[in-house]
C-alpha positions as CSV (number, residue, x, y, z in Angstrom):
1,M,-25.4,15.2,42.5
2,K,-25.5,18.6,41.1
3,Y,-24.2,17.4,37.7
4,L,-26.7,14.5,37.5
5,E,-29.5,16.9,38.2
6,L,-28.4,19.2,35.4
7,I,-28.1,16.3,33.0
8,R,-31.5,15.0,34.0
9,N,-33.1,18.4,33.6
10,R,-31.4,18.9,30.3
11,L,-32.8,15.5,29.0
12,C,-36.3,16.2,30.3
13,N,-36.3,19.8,28.8
14,T,-39.0,20.2,26.2
15,K,-38.1,23.7,25.2
16,G,-36.3,22.6,22.0
17,E,-32.7,22.9,20.8
18,T,-30.7,26.1,21.3
19,I,-28.8,27.8,18.5
20,T,-25.6,26.7,20.1
21,E,-26.6,23.0,20.0
22,T,-27.7,23.4,16.4
23,L,-24.4,25.0,15.3
24,F,-22.4,22.4,17.2
25,A,-24.3,19.6,15.5
26,A,-23.8,21.2,12.1
27,L,-20.0,21.6,12.8
28,L,-19.8,17.9,13.7
29,V,-21.6,16.9,10.6
30,T,-19.3,19.1,8.5
31,L,-16.2,17.6,10.1
32,A,-17.5,14.1,9.5
33,I,-18.1,14.9,5.8
34,L,-14.6,16.4,5.4
35,A,-13.0,13.4,7.0
36,F,-15.0,11.0,4.8
37,S,-14.2,13.0,1.6
38,S,-10.5,13.1,2.5
39,M,-10.5,9.3,3.0
40,V,-12.2,8.8,-0.4
41,I,-9.7,11.0,-2.2
42,L,-6.7,9.4,-0.5
43,S,-7.9,5.9,-1.2
44,G,-8.3,6.9,-4.9
45,R,-4.7,8.1,-5.0
46,I,-3.5,4.9,-3.4
47,I,-5.4,2.8,-5.9
48,I,-3.9,4.7,-8.8
49,Q,-0.3,4.4,-7.4
50,N,-0.7,0.7,-6.8
51,D,-2.1,0.1,-10.3
52,E,1.0,1.9,-11.7
53,K,3.3,-0.3,-9.6
54,F,1.6,-3.5,-10.6
55,Q,1.7,-2.5,-14.3
56,Q,5.5,-2.0,-14.0
57,I,5.9,-5.3,-12.3
58,Y,3.9,-7.1,-15.0
59,Q,5.9,-5.4,-17.7
60,N,9.1,-6.5,-16.1
61,I,7.9,-10.1,-15.7
62,N,6.8,-10.1,-19.4
63,A,10.2,-8.8,-20.5
64,I,12.0,-11.5,-18.6
65,E,9.7,-14.2,-19.8
66,A,10.1,-13.0,-23.4
67,R,13.9,-12.8,-22.7
68,S,13.9,-9.3,-24.1
69,S,15.3,-7.6,-21.0
70,H,18.9,-6.8,-20.2
71,T,21.2,-9.8,-20.6
72,T,24.6,-10.8,-19.4
73,T,26.6,-14.0,-19.2
74,T,28.2,-14.9,-15.9
75,N,29.3,-17.8,-13.7
76,V,27.5,-18.8,-10.6
77,Q,29.3,-20.6,-7.8
78,I,27.3,-23.1,-5.7
79,E,28.7,-24.1,-2.4
80,L,27.7,-27.6,-1.2
81,S,27.4,-28.7,2.4
82,D,31.1,-29.5,2.4
83,P,32.8,-26.0,2.5
84,M,35.7,-27.2,0.4
85,S,33.5,-28.2,-2.6
86,T,32.0,-25.6,-4.9
87,I,30.5,-26.0,-8.4
88,T,30.8,-23.3,-11.0
89,V,27.9,-23.2,-13.5
90,P,27.9,-20.8,-16.5
91,V,24.5,-19.1,-16.8
92,T,22.8,-16.4,-18.8
93,L,21.3,-13.8,-16.6
94,Y,18.2,-11.8,-17.6
95,Y,17.3,-8.8,-15.4
96,T,15.3,-5.6,-15.3
97,S,15.4,-2.5,-13.2
98,D,13.7,-4.4,-10.4
99,P,16.5,-6.3,-8.5
100,D,14.0,-8.9,-7.3
101,L,13.1,-10.0,-10.9
102,T,16.0,-12.0,-12.3
103,L,16.1,-15.1,-14.5
104,Y,19.0,-17.5,-14.5
105,I,19.3,-20.0,-17.4
106,K,22.0,-22.7,-17.4
107,Q,24.0,-22.6,-20.7
């Protein structure tokens, strides 16, 4: 009961804010502004990094489509559902530094 009375008296108090309350409120506002500005700066960095990655991906895709990337000729073995039967197909392989971007063209 003692705490509820203190809270009620504090809420009903008409004397105004103390300097401690004012400084605490200013500190909270300052921390909120710092957190917000940090988020904005960090999101800007992430946007720039992602833009650079996308540009590299698009350049690799364009190089493969234009067939101006690294090239090698190899044979690809395809195993059918029967484990004893395989097919060997000669292909031209176009690739870039990204191992996920590869173009196989049958010769």
